[in-house]
C-alpha positions in Angstrom: 11.3 -9.5 3.0 8.4 -10.8 1.1 6.5 -13.8 2.0 6.6 -17.1 0.5 4.1 -17.5 -2.1 4.9 -21.0 -3.4 2.6 -23.7 -4.1 3.2 -25.3 -0.6 2.5 -21.7 1.0 0.2 -20.0 -1.2 -0.9 -16.3 -0.2 -3.6 -16.2 2.2 -5.9 -13.7 0.7 -6.8 -15.5 -2.8 -10.5 -15.0 -2.4 -10.2 -11.4 -1.7 -7.6 -11.0 -4.4 -10.3 -12.3 -6.6 -12.9 -9.9 -5.3 -10.5 -6.9 -5.8 -9.7 -7.8 -9.3 -13.2 -7.9 -10.4 -15.3 -5.7 -8.2 -15.9 -1.9 -8.9 -15.8 -0.7 -5.4 -15.4 3.1 -4.9 -13.9 4.5 -7.9 -11.4 7.6 -7.9 -8.5 8.8 -10.0 -5.1 9.7 -8.8 -2.6 12.0 -10.3 0.3 9.7 -9.6 1.2 6.6 -11.1 1.2 3.2 -9.8 3.9 2.5 -7.4 5.4 -0.9 -6.6 5.2 -0.6 -3.0 7.2 -3.3 -2.1 10.4 -1.9 -3.8 9.9 1.9 -2.2 11.0 0.8 1.3 10.7 4.1 2.4 7.0 4.3 1.3 6.4 0.9 2.7 7.9 1.5 5.9 5.6 4.4 6.4 2.5 2.5 5.6 1.2 1.9 9.4 -1.6 -0.6 8.4 -0.2 -4.0 9.5 -1.1 -7.2 7.6 -1.3 -5.5 4.0 -0.7 -8.3 1.1 0.7 -6.3 -1.8 0.6 -7.9 -5.4 1.4 -6.4 -8.7 1.0 -7.3 -12.3 0.9 -6.1 -15.8 -2.3 -5.9 -18.0 -2.5 -7.3 -21.4 -2.3 -3.7 -22.7 0.9 -3.2 -21.0 -0.7 -1.1 -18.1 0.8 -1.3 -14.7 -1.4 -2.8 -11.7 -1.4 -3.0 -8.1 -3.4 -4.5 -5.6 -3.6 -4.0 -1.7 -5.5 -6.6 0.3 -6.0 -6.8 3.8 -7.4 -9.8 6.2 -10.1 -7.4 7.4 -11.6 -7.3 4.0 -10.3 -4.1 2.7 -8.9 -4.1 -0.9 -7.5 -1.7 -3.4 -6.8 -2.1 -7.1 -4.9 0.6 -9.1 -4.3 0.6 -12.7 -2.0 2.9 -14.9 -2.4 2.8 -18.5 0.6 2.3 -20.6 1.6 5.7 -21.8 -0.2 7.5 -18.9 0.5 9.0 -15.6 -2.7 9.0 -13.7 -4.0 6.0 -11.8 -7.7 4.6 -11.8 -8.1 3.2 -8.3 -11.0 1.0 -7.0 -11.4 0.3 -3.3 -13.7 -1.5 -1.2 -14.1 -3.0 2.5 -13.9 -1.0 5.8 -10.7 1.0 5.0 -9.5 2.8 2.1 -6.0 1.2 1.6 -5.0 3.4 -1.2 -6.0 6.5 0.2 -3.4 5.7 3.3 -0.7 5.0 0.7 -1.4 8.3 -1.3 -1.2 10.3 1.8 2.3 9.1 2.4 3.2 9.6 -1.2 1.8 13.4 -1.1 3.8 13.8 2.1 7.0 12.5 0.3 6.3 14.9 -2.7 5.7 17.8 -0.6 8.5 17.4 2.0 11.0 15.7 -0.1 11.5 12.8 2.3 9.7 10.7 4.7 10.3 11.2 8.6 10.8 7.3 9.1 14.0 7.6 7.9 16.3 8.8 10.9 13.2 8.5 13.3 13.7 8.1 17.1 12.3 4.8 18.4 11.0 4.3 21.7 9.7 0.8 23.0 7.6 0.5 26.2 7.8 -2.6 28.5 4.9 -3.9 27.1 6.1 -3.8 23.6 4.4 -0.7 22.1 6.7 0.9 19.7 6.7 4.6 18.8 8.5 6.2 15.9 8.8 10.2 16.3 10.9 12.7 14.0 10.1 16.2 14.0 6.4 16.8 14.5 5.4 13.4 13.1 4.9 10.3 15.0 3.4 6.8 14.6 2.8 4.2 17.2 2.8 0.4 16.1 
């Protein structure tokens, strides 16, 4: 479920979005095209960095763009030019959010599936939640 973003409830990271839209940051090139994370539930559910706000857009030239913003000041901006398959990625702040996303995508490509689907869930009395499947685990 996506958060509300109407005029009476604006996204909380607009200042960071302005930074992410114009700053150079650390620049890399990914061999994978931009992904709309919010429409790829299996990838989104594996992204264990809570609090990321995802935004997407289309450039004037038809390029596909995505932004990942985090309250700790981390941000990523990725752009796949119309007709291309590679992505130029700009990142800043204390974490490399797009790197976390790419690691999940490569796992998906290499294994043909993501382990969160069909994972066993364990919840401790204090609320710590751990997902496990095969040799993979994630504690939330």
